[in-house]
LUMFI-104642 format. One record per residue (C-alpha): residue number from 1; x, y negated, z negated. Coordinates in pm, 1 decimal, padded with zeros to 6 digits. Layout:
% LUMFI-104642
+-----+----------+----------+----------+
!  nr !     east !    north !       up !
+-----+----------+----------+----------+
! NUM !        X !        Y !        Z !
...
+-----+----------+----------+----------+
//
This chain:
% LUMFI-104642
+-----+----------+----------+----------+
!  nr !     east !    north !       up !
+-----+----------+----------+----------+
!   1 !  12326.7 ! -09758.4 ! -08774.2 !
!   2 !  12419.3 ! -10120.6 ! -08787.2 !
!   3 !  12162.6 ! -10403.8 ! -08878.0 !
!   4 !  12148.9 ! -10760.1 ! -08791.8 !
!   5 !  11881.7 ! -11009.5 ! -08949.6 !
!   6 !  11771.8 ! -11360.4 ! -08846.6 !
!   7 !  11583.8 ! -11536.9 ! -08594.8 !
!   8 !  11576.2 ! -11321.7 ! -08264.6 !
!   9 !  11514.5 ! -11426.3 ! -07917.7 !
!  10 !  11323.0 ! -11174.3 ! -07753.9 !
!  11 !  11136.7 ! -11186.5 ! -07403.0 !
!  12 !  10816.9 ! -11281.4 ! -07599.6 !
!  13 !  10999.0 ! -11548.0 ! -07795.2 !
!  14 !  11142.2 ! -11599.9 ! -08126.7 !
!  15 !  11086.3 ! -11381.0 ! -08400.7 !
!  16 !  11207.3 ! -11373.7 ! -08783.0 !
!  17 !  11298.3 ! -11017.7 ! -08831.2 !
!  18 !  11572.4 ! -10745.0 ! -08760.8 !
!  19 !  11802.7 ! -10567.2 ! -08474.3 !
!  20 !  11881.1 ! -10217.9 ! -08539.1 !
!  21 !  12193.5 ! -10095.4 ! -08341.1 !
!  22 !  12257.0 ! -09733.5 ! -08267.6 !
!  23 !  12593.0 ! -09693.8 ! -08114.4 !
!  24 !  12598.6 ! -09900.1 ! -07776.6 !
!  25 !  12242.5 ! -09966.2 ! -07770.5 !
!  26 !  11962.8 ! -10144.8 ! -07944.1 !
!  27 !  11737.3 ! -09908.6 ! -08149.8 !
!  28 !  11454.6 ! -10139.0 ! -08263.4 !
!  29 !  11388.3 ! -10510.8 ! -08254.6 !
!  30 !  11103.3 ! -10611.3 ! -08460.5 !
!  31 !  10981.8 ! -10910.4 ! -08647.4 !
!  32 !  10726.0 ! -11179.1 ! -08680.1 !
!  33 !  10684.4 ! -11461.3 ! -08455.6 !
!  34 !  10824.8 ! -11783.7 ! -08512.2 !
!  35 !  10845.8 ! -12128.7 ! -08362.0 !
!  36 !  11166.4 ! -12253.8 ! -08217.3 !
!  37 !  11125.5 ! -12583.1 ! -08443.8 !
!  38 !  11116.8 ! -12355.7 ! -08723.5 !
!  39 !  11437.4 ! -12171.0 ! -08613.6 !
!  40 !  11627.1 ! -12483.5 ! -08550.4 !
!  41 !  11537.8 ! -12632.2 ! -08903.0 !
!  42 !  11650.5 ! -12294.6 ! -09077.2 !
!  43 !  11971.5 ! -12195.1 ! -09184.9 !
!  44 !  11942.6 ! -11837.5 ! -09098.1 !
!  45 !  12156.9 ! -11705.6 ! -08790.2 !
!  46 !  12010.8 ! -11738.7 ! -08449.9 !
!  47 !  12056.5 ! -11424.8 ! -08238.6 !
!  48 !  12050.1 ! -11429.5 ! -07841.3 !
!  49 !  12108.2 ! -11202.8 ! -07574.4 !
!  50 !  12483.1 ! -11217.2 ! -07483.8 !
!  51 !  12571.7 ! -11424.5 ! -07216.0 !
!  52 !  12605.4 ! -11310.7 ! -06829.5 !
!  53 !  12826.8 ! -11484.9 ! -06614.9 !
!  54 !  12839.9 ! -11382.6 ! -06245.3 !
!  55 !  13113.8 ! -11625.1 ! -06138.9 !
!  56 !  13469.7 ! -11585.1 ! -06339.9 !
!  57 !  13785.8 ! -11629.1 ! -06144.8 !
!  58 !  14002.0 ! -11587.5 ! -06489.8 !
!  59 !  14075.5 ! -11677.8 ! -06841.2 !
!  60 !  14340.4 ! -11639.7 ! -07103.7 !
!  61 !  14616.5 ! -11701.0 ! -06819.8 !
!  62 !  14502.9 ! -11458.7 ! -06596.1 !
!  63 !  14345.1 ! -11461.3 ! -06264.9 !
!  64 !  14153.5 ! -11186.8 ! -06102.4 !
!  65 !  14392.0 ! -11213.2 ! -05789.3 !
!  66 !  14691.9 ! -11134.4 ! -06008.1 !
!  67 !  14575.1 ! -10773.1 ! -06014.0 !
!  68 !  14706.5 ! -10493.0 ! -06251.9 !
!  69 !  14531.9 ! -10598.8 ! -06616.2 !
!  70 !  14424.2 ! -10945.5 ! -06532.6 !
!  71 !  14062.6 ! -10829.4 ! -06513.8 !
!  72 !  14086.7 ! -10697.8 ! -06847.5 !
!  73 !  14261.8 ! -11000.5 ! -06994.5 !
!  74 !  13991.2 ! -11214.2 ! -06870.6 !
!  75 !  13736.1 ! -10984.7 ! -06995.3 !
!  76 !  13883.9 ! -10996.7 ! -07349.6 !
!  77 !  13908.1 ! -11399.1 ! -07321.5 !
!  78 !  13545.9 ! -11447.2 ! -07236.0 !
!  79 !  13372.8 ! -11211.1 ! -07478.9 !
!  80 !  13518.3 ! -11419.1 ! -07742.6 !
!  81 !  13281.3 ! -11691.8 ! -07628.6 !
!  82 !  12990.7 ! -11494.8 ! -07593.6 !
!  83 !  12994.2 ! -11344.2 ! -07244.3 !
!  84 !  12925.7 ! -10996.8 ! -07262.2 !
!  85 !  12863.4 ! -10902.3 ! -06891.0 !
!  86 !  13061.3 ! -11085.0 ! -06606.3 !
!  87 !  13159.0 ! -11047.4 ! -06242.6 !
!  88 !  13524.4 ! -11069.5 ! -06161.4 !
!  89 !  13543.8 ! -11318.8 ! -05877.8 !
!  90 !  13799.6 ! -11334.3 ! -05623.4 !
!  91 !  13913.0 ! -11613.3 ! -05384.3 !
!  92 !  13952.6 ! -11617.8 ! -05004.5 !
!  93 !  14262.3 ! -11435.3 ! -04931.4 !
!  94 !  14453.8 ! -11207.2 ! -04664.7 !
!  95 !  14315.6 ! -10839.7 ! -04665.3 !
!  96 !  14620.9 ! -10710.9 ! -04883.3 !
!  97 !  14563.4 ! -10971.9 ! -05163.3 !
!  98 !  14193.2 ! -10864.8 ! -05171.6 !
!  99 !  14277.4 ! -10493.8 ! -05195.8 !
! 100 !  14540.1 ! -10565.2 ! -05439.9 !
! 101 !  14260.4 ! -10770.0 ! -05679.6 !
! 102 !  13991.5 ! -10503.3 ! -05641.3 !
! 103 !  14243.0 ! -10229.1 ! -05748.8 !
! 104 !  14319.5 ! -10423.4 ! -06095.1 !
! 105 !  13926.2 ! -10449.0 ! -06119.1 !
! 106 !  13876.4 ! -10085.6 ! -06083.8 !
! 107 !  14131.0 ! -09999.3 ! -06325.2 !
! 108 !  13984.5 ! -10251.8 ! -06583.8 !
! 109 !  13651.1 ! -10094.0 ! -06519.6 !
! 110 !  13800.0 ! -09747.6 ! -06550.4 !
! 111 !  13942.4 ! -09827.7 ! -06878.1 !
! 112 !  13637.0 ! -09914.0 ! -07035.0 !
! 113 !  13634.9 ! -10111.4 ! -07353.2 !
! 114 !  13727.6 ! -10109.0 ! -07725.6 !
! 115 !  13444.2 ! -10345.7 ! -07794.0 !
! 116 !  13658.4 ! -10641.7 ! -07764.9 !
! 117 !  13588.6 ! -10691.4 ! -07382.0 !
! 118 !  13310.0 ! -10811.2 ! -07167.4 !
! 119 !  13169.8 ! -10555.6 ! -06947.6 !
! 120 !  13281.4 ! -10619.0 ! -06596.4 !
! 121 !  12969.8 ! -10523.2 ! -06388.5 !
! 122 !  13172.5 ! -10537.2 ! -06066.0 !
! 123 !  13308.4 ! -10820.2 ! -05838.0 !
! 124 !  13173.0 ! -11151.1 ! -05676.5 !
! 125 !  13349.3 ! -11170.7 ! -05350.0 !
! 126 !  13373.5 ! -11554.8 ! -05287.5 !
! 127 !  13482.0 ! -11554.8 ! -04934.1 !
! 128 !  13659.3 ! -11487.5 ! -04724.1 !
! 129 !  13360.4 ! -11542.4 ! -04506.9 !
! 130 !  13306.5 ! -11921.2 ! -04564.5 !
! 131 !  13347.2 ! -12234.6 ! -04374.4 !
! 132 !  13669.0 ! -12366.1 ! -04324.7 !
! 133 !  13528.5 ! -12737.5 ! -04336.9 !
! 134 !  13405.9 ! -12676.9 ! -04728.5 !
! 135 !  13681.5 ! -12481.2 ! -04868.9 !
! 136 !  13682.5 ! -12662.2 ! -05194.5 !
! 137 !  13971.8 ! -12498.0 ! -05399.4 !
! 138 !  13974.4 ! -12199.3 ! -05162.6 !
! 139 !  14302.8 ! -12114.0 ! -04937.8 !
! 140 !  14247.7 ! -12118.4 ! -04558.3 !
! 141 !  14227.0 ! -11764.1 ! -04509.6 !
! 142 !  13849.1 ! -11764.0 ! -04387.4 !
! 143 !  13751.9 ! -11526.8 ! -04105.8 !
! 144 !  13417.6 ! -11395.5 ! -03956.2 !
! 145 !  13213.1 ! -11137.4 ! -04164.9 !
! 146 !  13343.8 ! -10787.3 ! -04151.6 !
! 147 !  13108.6 ! -10541.2 ! -04253.6 !
! 148 !  13418.4 ! -10258.8 ! -04237.7 !
! 149 !  13634.1 ! -10479.7 ! -04454.5 !
! 150 !  13346.4 ! -10517.6 ! -04724.7 !
! 151 !  13271.2 ! -10138.9 ! -04723.8 !
! 152 !  13645.4 ! -10053.2 ! -04771.0 !
! 153 !  13661.6 ! -10320.8 ! -05068.5 !
! 154 !  13329.2 ! -10197.0 ! -05233.9 !
! 155 !  13483.4 ! -09832.0 ! -05218.4 !
! 156 !  13741.9 ! -09945.0 ! -05458.0 !
! 157 !  13539.2 ! -10168.5 ! -05695.3 !
! 158 !  13141.6 ! -10241.2 ! -05651.8 !
! 159 !  13081.5 ! -10564.9 ! -05498.5 !
! 160 !  12738.4 ! -10731.0 ! -05662.3 !
! 161 !  12751.2 ! -11048.6 ! -05490.7 !
! 162 !  12905.3 ! -11191.0 ! -05179.9 !
! 163 !  12928.5 ! -11560.0 ! -05107.8 !
! 164 !  12896.2 ! -11641.6 ! -04729.8 !
! 165 !  12888.8 ! -11939.9 ! -04523.7 !
! 166 !  12611.2 ! -11906.1 ! -04241.5 !
! 167 !  12866.9 ! -12077.6 ! -03995.0 !
! 168 !  13101.4 ! -11756.5 ! -04069.8 !
! 169 !  12802.2 ! -11529.4 ! -03936.6 !
! 170 !  12876.7 ! -11600.3 ! -03586.1 !
! 171 !  12547.4 ! -11588.3 ! -03438.4 !
! 172 !  12222.3 ! -11805.7 ! -03434.5 !
! 173 !  12021.0 ! -11558.9 ! -03582.4 !
! 174 !  12223.9 ! -11508.3 ! -03881.4 !
! 175 !  12234.6 ! -11118.0 ! -03773.6 !
! 176 !  12577.0 ! -11076.8 ! -03981.6 !
! 177 !  12418.5 ! -11173.6 ! -04335.3 !
! 178 !  12110.9 ! -10955.2 ! -04208.6 !
! 179 !  12336.7 ! -10673.8 ! -04161.5 !
! 180 !  12507.6 ! -10708.3 ! -04510.0 !
! 181 !  12166.5 ! -10724.2 ! -04685.4 !
! 182 !  12080.6 ! -10409.9 ! -04479.2 !
! 183 !  12378.6 ! -10258.4 ! -04613.9 !
! 184 !  12243.9 ! -10339.4 ! -04954.7 !
! 185 !  12479.7 ! -10628.0 ! -05053.3 !
! 186 !  12329.6 ! -10933.8 ! -05232.0 !
! 187 !  12445.4 ! -11241.4 ! -05049.8 !
! 188 !  12438.9 ! -11589.7 ! -05168.4 !
! 189 !  12525.2 ! -11904.4 ! -04939.7 !
! 190 !  12818.5 ! -12136.0 ! -05017.9 !
! 191 !  13119.5 ! -12307.3 ! -04925.8 !
! 192 !  12932.3 ! -12430.4 ! -04622.9 !
! 193 !  12877.9 ! -12726.3 ! -04380.9 !
! 194 !  12594.8 ! -12551.3 ! -04251.6 !
! 195 !  12270.8 ! -12749.6 ! -04137.8 !
! 196 !  11937.7 ! -12737.9 ! -04313.2 !
! 197 !  11803.9 ! -12510.4 ! -04040.4 !
! 198 !  12116.9 ! -12263.8 ! -04042.8 !
! 199 !  12060.8 ! -12239.3 ! -04418.7 !
! 200 !  11701.7 ! -12164.3 ! -04393.6 !
! 201 !  11788.3 ! -11927.5 ! -04098.8 !
! 202 !  12004.8 ! -11745.2 ! -04354.8 !
! 203 !  11771.1 ! -11736.8 ! -04610.3 !
! 204 !  11516.2 ! -11577.8 ! -04376.8 !
! 205 !  11795.8 ! -11315.8 ! -04275.5 !
! 206 !  11788.8 ! -11209.4 ! -04649.4 !
! 207 !  12013.1 ! -11419.2 ! -04829.5 !
! 208 !  11894.0 ! -11460.5 ! -05183.2 !
! 209 !  12083.9 ! -11759.6 ! -05361.9 !
! 210 !  12356.3 ! -12034.1 ! -05360.6 !
! 211 !  12679.5 ! -12030.0 ! -05493.0 !
! 212 !  12765.6 ! -12318.3 ! -05721.8 !
! 213 !  12475.0 ! -12549.9 ! -05603.9 !
! 214 !  12600.3 ! -12891.1 ! -05475.7 !
! 215 !  12976.3 ! -12807.4 ! -05477.6 !
! 216 !  13132.8 ! -12731.5 ! -05161.2 !
! 217 !  12832.4 ! -12728.7 ! -04935.8 !
! 218 !  12673.7 ! -13009.7 ! -04699.9 !
! 219 !  12511.1 ! -13234.1 ! -04897.0 !
! 220 !  12129.9 ! -13390.9 ! -04900.2 !
! 221 !  12066.6 ! -13683.6 ! -04675.7 !
! 222 !  11701.5 ! -13765.8 ! -04613.3 !
! 223 !  11727.0 ! -13731.2 ! -04227.1 !
! 224 !  11993.8 ! -13450.2 ! -04278.1 !
! 225 !  11900.1 ! -13231.3 ! -04567.3 !
! 226 !  12175.7 ! -13008.4 ! -04534.1 !
! 227 !  12234.3 ! -12707.5 ! -04744.2 !
! 228 !  12169.6 ! -12866.7 ! -05063.5 !
! 229 !  11828.5 ! -12957.6 ! -04920.0 !
! 230 !  11758.7 ! -12593.9 ! -04809.9 !
! 231 !  11834.5 ! -12484.7 ! -05163.3 !
! 232 !  11613.6 ! -12759.6 ! -05316.3 !
! 233 !  11336.4 ! -12681.4 ! -05073.3 !
! 234 !  11336.4 ! -12307.5 ! -05049.5 !
! 235 !  11575.9 ! -12131.0 ! -05281.7 !
! 236 !  11435.4 ! -11907.4 ! -05595.5 !
! 237 !  11790.7 ! -11842.3 ! -05707.2 !
! 238 !  12099.3 ! -12037.5 ! -05738.5 !
! 239 !  12409.5 ! -12080.4 ! -05979.5 !
! 240 !  12524.8 ! -12395.5 ! -06103.8 !
! 241 !  12841.6 ! -12511.2 ! -06306.0 !
! 242 !  12683.3 ! -12701.7 ! -06621.8 !
! 243 !  13038.9 ! -12830.6 ! -06734.6 !
! 244 !  12883.7 ! -13203.0 ! -06704.8 !
! 245 !  13204.0 ! -13257.0 ! -06432.9 !
! 246 !  13124.1 ! -13028.8 ! -06137.9 !
! 247 !  12739.0 ! -13176.8 ! -06124.3 !
! 248 !  12597.3 ! -13489.8 ! -06266.8 !
! 249 !  12321.6 ! -13410.6 ! -06540.7 !
! 250 !  12066.8 ! -13575.3 ! -06321.5 !
! 251 !  12154.8 ! -13357.2 ! -06023.8 !
! 252 !  12114.6 ! -13056.0 ! -06277.3 !
! 253 !  11782.4 ! -13179.4 ! -06377.2 !
! 254 !  11665.0 ! -13205.0 ! -05996.2 !
! 255 !  11781.2 ! -12863.6 ! -05933.7 !
! 256 !  11583.1 ! -12732.7 ! -06277.8 !
! 257 !  11249.0 ! -12888.6 ! -06142.2 !
! 258 !  11330.8 ! -12711.0 ! -05773.8 !
! 259 !  11483.3 ! -12391.5 ! -05825.9 !
! 260 !  11282.8 ! -12156.6 ! -06069.8 !
! 261 !  11571.4 ! -11891.8 ! -06149.4 !
! 262 !  11872.4 ! -12131.8 ! -06154.6 !
! 263 !  12130.0 ! -11966.9 ! -06360.7 !
! 264 !  12456.4 ! -12090.1 ! -06497.2 !
! 265 !  12807.3 ! -11973.3 ! -06429.8 !
! 266 !  13150.4 ! -12098.3 ! -06552.0 !
! 267 !  13344.5 ! -12063.2 ! -06221.1 !
! 268 !  13624.7 ! -12027.4 ! -06488.1 !
! 269 !  13986.0 ! -12007.7 ! -06414.1 !
! 270 !  14303.9 ! -11873.6 ! -06570.3 !
! 271 !  14307.4 ! -12205.5 ! -06761.7 !
! 272 !  13997.3 ! -12111.9 ! -06962.7 !
! 273 !  14079.1 ! -12059.9 ! -07312.5 !
! 274 !  14432.2 ! -12216.0 ! -07265.2 !
! 275 !  14599.4 ! -12532.5 ! -07339.7 !
! 276 !  14649.9 ! -12781.5 ! -07079.2 !
! 277 !  14923.6 ! -12712.9 ! -06808.7 !
! 278 !  14952.2 ! -12531.5 ! -06486.0 !
! 279 !  14804.7 ! -12181.6 ! -06390.0 !
! 280 !  14743.2 ! -11975.0 ! -06100.5 !
! 281 !  14426.3 ! -11998.8 ! -05868.4 !
! 282 !  14492.0 ! -11734.4 ! -05617.0 !
! 283 !  14790.5 ! -11824.8 ! -05427.0 !
! 284 !  14764.4 ! -12184.6 ! -05541.2 !
! 285 !  14882.8 ! -12378.1 ! -05852.6 !
! 286 !  14628.8 ! -12570.3 ! -06021.2 !
! 287 !  14658.6 ! -12815.3 ! -06329.1 !
! 288 !  14426.0 ! -12811.6 ! -06632.1 !
! 289 !  14406.1 ! -13164.2 ! -06753.1 !
! 290 !  14150.6 ! -13406.6 ! -06885.6 !
! 291 !  13888.6 ! -13128.1 ! -06951.2 !
! 292 !  13902.5 ! -12988.0 ! -06572.0 !
! 293 !  14104.4 ! -12804.6 ! -06348.7 !
! 294 !  14241.2 ! -12974.0 ! -06024.1 !
! 295 !  14459.7 ! -12905.2 ! -05732.7 !
! 296 !  14736.9 ! -13159.8 ! -05649.6 !
! 297 !  14528.8 ! -13364.2 ! -05445.0 !
! 298 !  14261.8 ! -13401.0 ! -05725.1 !
! 299 !  14009.6 ! -13170.6 ! -05569.3 !
! 300 !  13827.9 ! -12959.8 ! -05850.4 !
! 301 !  13945.7 ! -12604.9 ! -05866.8 !
! 302 !  13725.1 ! -12399.3 ! -06097.6 !
! 303 !  13674.9 ! -12499.3 ! -06443.5 !
! 304 !  13765.7 ! -12440.4 ! -06810.2 !
! 305 !  13400.7 ! -12398.4 ! -06910.2 !
! 306 !  13292.6 ! -12110.9 ! -07143.6 !
! 307 !  12941.1 ! -11979.4 ! -07162.0 !
! 308 !  12870.1 ! -12095.8 ! -07516.7 !
! 309 !  12966.5 ! -12444.3 ! -07386.2 !
! 310 !  12742.5 ! -12395.7 ! -07115.0 !
! 311 !  12466.2 ! -12322.7 ! -07359.5 !
! 312 !  12529.0 ! -12621.6 ! -07608.5 !
! 313 !  12532.7 ! -12860.8 ! -07269.9 !
! 314 !  12190.3 ! -12733.5 ! -07164.6 !
! 315 !  12041.4 ! -12797.8 ! -07508.0 !
! 316 !  12238.4 ! -13121.1 ! -07619.5 !
! 317 !  12287.8 ! -13287.5 ! -07314.9 !
! 318 !  11997.0 ! -13204.5 ! -07105.1 !
! 319 !  11748.1 ! -13129.9 ! -07347.1 !
! 320 !  11662.6 ! -12765.8 ! -07279.2 !
! 321 !  11495.3 ! -12533.7 ! -07540.3 !
! 322 !  11711.7 ! -12271.8 ! -07670.3 !
! 323 !  11473.2 ! -12009.4 ! -07533.5 !
! 324 !  11512.8 ! -12190.4 ! -07178.1 !
! 325 !  11883.1 ! -12238.3 ! -07219.0 !
! 326 !  11969.5 ! -11885.5 ! -07308.5 !
! 327 !  11748.5 ! -11762.7 ! -07004.6 !
! 328 !  11970.1 ! -11950.7 ! -06769.6 !
! 329 !  12291.8 ! -11845.6 ! -06954.2 !
! 330 !  12200.3 ! -11457.7 ! -06963.6 !
! 331 !  11863.1 ! -11316.7 ! -06863.1 !
! 332 !  11808.2 ! -11484.7 ! -06512.6 !
! 333 !  12167.0 ! -11388.9 ! -06410.1 !
! 334 !  12145.3 ! -11049.8 ! -06515.9 !
! 335 !  11781.3 ! -11019.7 ! -06321.4 !
! 336 !  11977.1 ! -11135.7 ! -06002.3 !
! 337 !  12188.6 ! -10859.2 ! -05996.1 !
! 338 !  11954.4 ! -10596.0 ! -06112.7 !
! 339 !  12118.2 ! -10555.4 ! -06454.2 !
! 340 !  11771.4 ! -10443.5 ! -06653.7 !
! 341 !  11954.4 ! -10347.6 ! -06986.2 !
! 342 !  12152.9 ! -10665.9 ! -07006.2 !
! 343 !  12076.9 ! -11021.0 ! -07094.6 !
! 344 !  11789.8 ! -10951.4 ! -07302.0 !
! 345 !  11693.2 ! -10839.2 ! -07663.1 !
! 346 !  11472.1 ! -10500.4 ! -07629.7 !
! 347 !  11449.7 ! -10177.1 ! -07758.6 !
! 348 !  11700.2 ! -09942.2 ! -07550.1 !
! 349 !  11893.3 ! -10227.0 ! -07394.2 !
! 350 !  12277.7 ! -10262.0 ! -07453.6 !
! 351 !  12379.3 ! -10399.1 ! -07795.4 !
! 352 !  12481.4 ! -10727.2 ! -07641.9 !
! 353 !  12423.9 ! -11015.7 ! -07897.7 !
! 354 !  12573.2 ! -11382.0 ! -07981.4 !
! 355 !  12491.0 ! -11500.0 ! -08329.3 !
! 356 !  12463.8 ! -11873.2 ! -08365.3 !
! 357 !  12439.8 ! -12130.5 ! -08624.3 !
! 358 !  12185.7 ! -12404.0 ! -08603.1 !
! 359 !  12449.1 ! -12638.0 ! -08425.8 !
! 360 !  12454.0 ! -12349.5 ! -08161.3 !
! 361 !  12813.2 ! -12268.3 ! -08282.0 !
! 362 !  12932.5 ! -11888.4 ! -08218.3 !
! 363 !  12959.3 ! -11708.3 ! -08533.7 !
! 364 !  12979.4 ! -11379.7 ! -08395.0 !
! 365 !  12946.3 ! -11164.4 ! -08083.5 !
! 366 !  12830.2 ! -10818.8 ! -08062.6 !
! 367 !  12943.9 ! -10633.0 ! -07730.4 !
! 368 !  12797.7 ! -10310.4 ! -07666.2 !
! 369 !  12762.6 ! -10239.3 ! -08042.4 !
! 370 !  13094.0 ! -10377.6 ! -08173.5 !
! 371 !  13146.1 ! -10690.4 ! -08338.9 !
! 372 !  13409.2 ! -10871.6 ! -08136.4 !
! 373 !  13510.8 ! -11087.6 ! -08437.7 !
! 374 !  13468.9 ! -10778.8 ! -08698.1 !
! 375 !  13202.6 ! -10919.6 ! -08907.9 !
! 376 !  12963.0 ! -10624.5 ! -08882.6 !
+-----+----------+----------+----------+
//
């Protein structure tokens, strides 16, 4: 039995107390209530749920599309920054490339972890069923929704999220999206030039969120609200990249006021955790420089963001409380994909904990009961 003591963020708020860890699980979380002001004024460790990132293309020089041990490499990289659960995220690509990537994810999941890797909960299939007019950094291998192709990939490694453009559905009533939802897949809207009306129809068909809100989607105009307008008017869930480069802080504030379950993702690439230079993103080469990742024409191509940076940006740049910032970097994302034992510090949950100081700098990460940095 391992114990951690400090200020612990529970679903009911902060307590000053103790976490007992038994193997991979939290055996007990107990203590006395304390205000967040007292937490930030104290020198005691701050214990938050491990971060949950639903959009991770790469890290540590490895890209999911590389297959092989790439998924394991990025899981080892991101756990060093507090991410204890993630979705390996693919690129729009030919069928053979996707099968190769999924085989690598399956191998990584089967290998399990030695306590120094994030849990790979499955795959975020970002395309290929997206709009050719809003590729962003995605290569142009778009195609219409294919349930047989999706089912075949899902048999290799579980698909937990699919990013789809309404225009890739090919029907006015969004029956393709409805079929995916009926088959049990969680659909997000993104990489799309869809109108407001098309996006609302896709939500009505069962789509449940939006991929990297604002980026690679039709923008808001007061006479043509676009996909962004549909998200702000109707969405309960959406992901956003809080690296302060992809989205202006003011636009993040708008989203926070409009979308109750807005959660953060990194959209990180192989360049995350690496020095400036060139890296692969699917079939393309991208350059890490000036704090970002770009294609040769200057288009943003994912990020170098890590989730501990995301948390600090929410608190320091946007003024969120630690409690709310933690929810948006952990619990809400876990809830979105039905991971009830992740993203929360409660008895019986997986022992995934980030240990921070009062400046929100990472001091340790506990991944399924094992200290990543060997301090407990």
